[in-house]
Structure formats: structure tokens, C-alpha cells
C-alpha positions as CSV (number, residue, x, y, z in Angstrom):
1,M,6.1,-12.4,-5.2
2,M,2.7,-14.2,-5.4
3,P,-0.2,-11.7,-5.3
4,L,-3.6,-12.8,-4.0
5,V,-6.5,-12.8,-6.4
6,H,-9.6,-10.8,-5.4
7,A,-13.1,-12.1,-6.3
8,D,-13.5,-9.8,-9.4
9,N,-10.1,-10.8,-10.9
10,E,-8.2,-7.9,-9.3
11,L,-5.0,-8.7,-7.5
12,L,-4.1,-7.8,-4.0
13,V,-0.7,-6.9,-2.6
14,N,0.5,-5.7,0.8
15,G,3.7,-3.8,1.3
16,V,5.5,-0.6,2.3
17,I,5.7,2.5,0.1
18,E,9.3,3.0,-1.1
19,H,8.8,5.9,-3.5
20,I,5.9,8.1,-4.7
21,D,5.9,10.1,-8.0
22,I,3.0,12.4,-7.4
23,P,3.0,14.2,-10.8
24,G,3.4,10.9,-12.6
25,R,0.8,9.2,-10.3
26,E,3.1,6.2,-9.7
27,L,4.3,4.5,-6.6
28,R,6.8,1.8,-5.7
29,V,5.9,-0.7,-3.0
30,R,8.3,-3.1,-1.3
31,T,6.6,-6.4,-0.7
32,Q,8.3,-9.7,0.2
33,G,11.7,-8.2,-0.4
34,M,10.9,-7.1,-3.9
35,G,9.9,-3.8,-5.4
36,M,6.7,-3.4,-7.4
37,D,5.7,-0.3,-9.5
38,L,2.1,0.7,-9.8
39,D,0.2,3.4,-11.7
40,V,-2.3,5.2,-9.6
41,P,-5.1,6.6,-11.9
42,V,-7.2,9.5,-10.7
43,S,-10.1,7.1,-10.3
44,C,-8.2,5.1,-7.7
45,A,-9.8,5.4,-4.2
46,I,-7.2,6.1,-1.5
47,L,-7.7,5.7,2.2
48,L,-5.2,6.8,4.8
49,N,-6.1,5.7,8.4
50,D,-9.7,5.1,7.1
51,E,-10.1,8.6,5.7
52,R,-10.4,9.3,1.9
53,V,-7.3,11.3,0.8
54,K,-5.4,12.4,-2.3
55,L,-2.2,10.6,-3.4
56,R,0.0,13.5,-2.2
57,L,-0.8,12.6,1.5
58,L,0.8,9.2,1.3
59,Q,4.4,9.0,2.4
60,D,7.4,6.7,1.9
61,G,7.2,4.1,4.7
62,D,3.4,4.0,4.9
63,F,2.1,0.4,5.0
64,V,-0.4,-0.3,2.2
65,H,-3.0,-2.8,1.0
66,I,-3.5,-2.3,-2.7
67,R,-6.1,-3.8,-5.1
68,Y,-4.9,-3.6,-8.7
69,S,-5.2,-5.1,-12.1
70,M,-2.8,-5.6,-15.0
71,V,-3.3,-3.4,-18.0
72,G,-1.0,-4.9,-20.5
73,S,2.3,-5.2,-18.6
74,T,1.4,-2.3,-16.2
75,A,0.0,-2.8,-12.7
76,S,-2.8,-0.2,-12.2
77,A,-4.2,0.4,-8.7
78,S,-7.9,0.7,-8.2
79,F,-7.9,0.9,-4.4
80,I,-5.2,1.8,-1.8
81,Q,-5.7,1.5,1.9
82,A,-2.7,3.0,3.8
83,S,-1.7,3.2,7.5
84,G,0.6,6.0,8.3
85,T,4.1,5.0,9.5
86,K,3.3,6.1,13.1
87,A,0.1,4.1,13.1
88,V,2.0,0.9,12.0
89,L,4.7,1.5,14.6
90,T,2.1,2.0,17.3
91,Q,0.2,-1.2,16.3
92,Y,3.5,-3.2,16.2
93,T,4.5,-1.9,19.7
94,A,1.1,-2.6,21.1
95,V,1.2,-6.2,19.8
96,A,4.8,-6.7,21.0
97,H,3.9,-5.5,24.5
98,T,0.7,-7.5,24.9
99,S,2.5,-10.7,23.7
100,G,5.4,-10.1,26.0
101,Q,7.9,-9.7,23.2
102,A,8.7,-6.0,23.5
103,G,12.1,-5.0,22.4
């Protein structure tokens, strides 16, 4: 998995949430066929469908864009932008229908 580097030396990753540990403030994201564990500090900004939310509102299966940095050997998120599962499926269906590849 090759993360993108953000302008201020933070890394970027896109994926789908596989597991959320709300009390431990951790999540596991599946990206490019691999799992990635991230800490989610209280200071991490979280958006779900463009609205600011708390970690507990994210769900397994949500598509996420995450900005993070490495703190020692731990990936620590600073920003999470999520699209709920239904939003992702709706967007995919719309694209498939407009491109003539519904199925």
C-alpha cells in the first residue's frame, strides 16, 4: 500500500472501514486489499456526508478519506471524511447507469 503524501507531510489514504473500536478510539480500514489500523485521537476532525460527527456515528462499510501521520510506528488520524455506505452505493449506481454499465 503506497499512501499519498499531503503538503504538510501528513499521509493520505482512502478505503473502507472494516472495524471500529469506539472506546479505544481505533479503526481498521481496508485499502488496496490490505488492512490498516489507525488511532483516532479526540482532536481528529470527522465528517460524515459533509457534517461534523463523533466517531461513534461511523460504521463498518463506510468509505473514508483519511489524513494521518506516523507517531512512532502508529498511524494517527488527524482528519476523516466518510461517506455512509448508502451514499457510496447510490453514487456507484448513478455512475454505472449514466455510463451504461448498470448491473
